[in-house]
C-alpha positions, 0 to 999 in steps of 0.5 A: 148197787151196780146192776148188769143186765144179760139179754140177747139183744136190744132190738125191739124185733126180738119182742117184749123183754126188750122193752121190759129191759129198757124201761127197768134198766132206765128206771133204775139209773134214775134211782141212782144205781149203776146199770150195764147191759150185756148183749149181743147188740144194741140197735134199739137202745134209747138215743139218750143212753149215748147222749147222757151216759152218765145218768142213763144205763151203759150198753156193752156189746159182744157182737155177732153170736159165736158158732150161731150162739151156741158157744161163746168165743174166747173174746166173748168170755173175756168180755162177760168176766170183765163186765160181771167182775164189779157187779153187785148182782147179775140179772139175766132174761130169758133161758134158751140162749146157751151163752145165758148159761155162760153167763150164769155159770161165770157168775157163780164162780166169781161169787156174784148172785144172779137173778134170772127171768123167765119171760114166759119161757117155761109156760106150758104153751111154750114147753110144747114148742119143740119140747125134745130141744128144750128138755135136752137143753135142761139136761145139759145145763139149764136145770143147774142154771136155775138151781144155781141162781139167787132168785128166779124173777116172774111176770105174774102169779099165773107164769109161775104156777106153770113154771115152778115146776122145773126149778122146785128148790129156788125162790121166785120172786112175782114183779109185773114189767115195769111200764112206761107210762109217761107217754100215756099222761099226756096223749096226742089225741085220736085225730093223728090215726084217724087222719092217717088211716082211712078205716075210721072214716066207714062208721062202724067200730074199729078193732086193733091188733098191735104186736108182733105178726107171730103165729102163737099171736093167733091173729088168724082167728081174728080175722075170722072172727071179722068174717063172722061179724061181717056175715051176721050184719054186724060189720067191724074194721080191723086194723093190724099194726106191727111185723114180724115172721113175713110167711105168717103175714103172707098167710094172713093177708091171703086168708083176708083175700079168701074171706073177702075181707080186704076192705075191712082188714087193713095191715099197716105195718110197724107203727110207733110214737104219736101215732101209735099211741093215737091208735090206741086212743082212736081204737073202740076195741083192742083184741089180742087172741094169743096162744101165750103171753107171760105179760103182754105189753100191748094190753097195757098199753091199751088200758093205759090210753083208755082203750078196753080189750078183748084177750085169752086165758093164754095171757098169764096176767088174765085174772089180773086184766079180767078184775078190776081193769075190765078186760073181757077174757075169752077162749081162742076160738073164731066165735067166741072172739066175735061174741065178746067183740059184738057184746062189747061195741053194741053198747058204746056208753059202756065201752067207754066207762070200761075203758075209763076203769081200765085206765085208771087201774093201770095208773093206780097198780102199776106205776113205774114208782111203785114197780121200782121198788119191787125190783129193788126189794128183790135184789136187796133181798139177793144181797142180804141172803 
C-alpha cells in the first residue's frame, strides 16, 4: 500500500500523537508498505529513517505554517496535492488544524479515501476547552471533514462513546495505539535511575510522574497528595519527569515550596532513553492524575516496565487498565489519590505481583505484531469499500 500520513509536526513537544505516528509508520514500513509523512516539520523523525531511507518511512515537510496555520500557501497546496496524488490511502491525525481540512478536501477531490484519527480531541473534556471556537470550526468545514472520511479511527471504546455524536453518519474503527515494546523486552535495570536521582536514597516509597507538564494532567493534585501523605506520617517521594508549559511548571514549583515539599518532590526535566526506562523500573508506583487522555502512552510504558499505576477515569482506556492490567482508578481529587497510593505501597509484595501482571498483560494484548494487523485490516476495509 501507498500510505500518506498527515500530522501537524513530528516534534515530541506536541505530545503522544507524534509518538503514535512514528511507531505506527515504522511498523507499516517493516510490513512492506510505502509510508510517507506529510508534516510542517520533522524535528524528531528517527535518525535511522534518513540513514536507511529504502526500508523506512520518509517525511515531506511543508515548512513554516502559512498565516499561523490558518491557511496553506500556494506552494504548500501544491506539495500536498503532489504527495497525495500517488497514495492509496491518506491517514490524517488530529482535527483542529485548518490544514487538516485542506488535506481531507484535496484527498476527497482526488478520489483518494482518507482515515481520520481523533487523538482524543472530541472527548467531552476536550470539547469543553475553547468550546465556542471549536463549534465554529466544525460549522466551517470540520463536520464535513468527518462526513467525507472513509473511517474515523479512535484508540479506545471510551473515546468512541464520547465522540460519536459529532460524526453520527461515519463508520468508526477502534484500534489501540501501536506501542514499540522492543526497548522494554530487555530493560537497563534500576541502578541507572537510582544512581542519577537521590530521591531513591531516602528509604521511602518513590512515585513517578512522567509526561508533558500541562494543566490537563492534574499534577497539582498529586503534589497535594504528597502533602497529605507526609502530614499523616506516611511520607512518599515524588519524581516529576517532563517538560512543557513553563507557566504551569512554575506554578507547580511554587506550590511545592509553599507546601514545604522541596525535599519530597523533585523536578527532573525531560528524561529519555535508558534513563527513562530505568526510572519506570525503579519507581514503586506510576501516577497520572489526568483530566483527559485518549490513550496515554506513559501508562502503557509503565506497565511494560512492570511498574503498577494509579490514574483516573479521565483516561479513555481506564476500563481496560483497571481489568487485567490491575491499574487503580481513582477520582481526580487530592485525598482519593493519596489514599490510593497509600493502599498500594503498604504491601510491597502485592505491589510487585500487580506490576508483573500488568507487564504480562501488555505483552499478551498490545504486541505490535497484533496491532499492525488491525491497522492493515482497517486500511483494507477502506480500499475494498
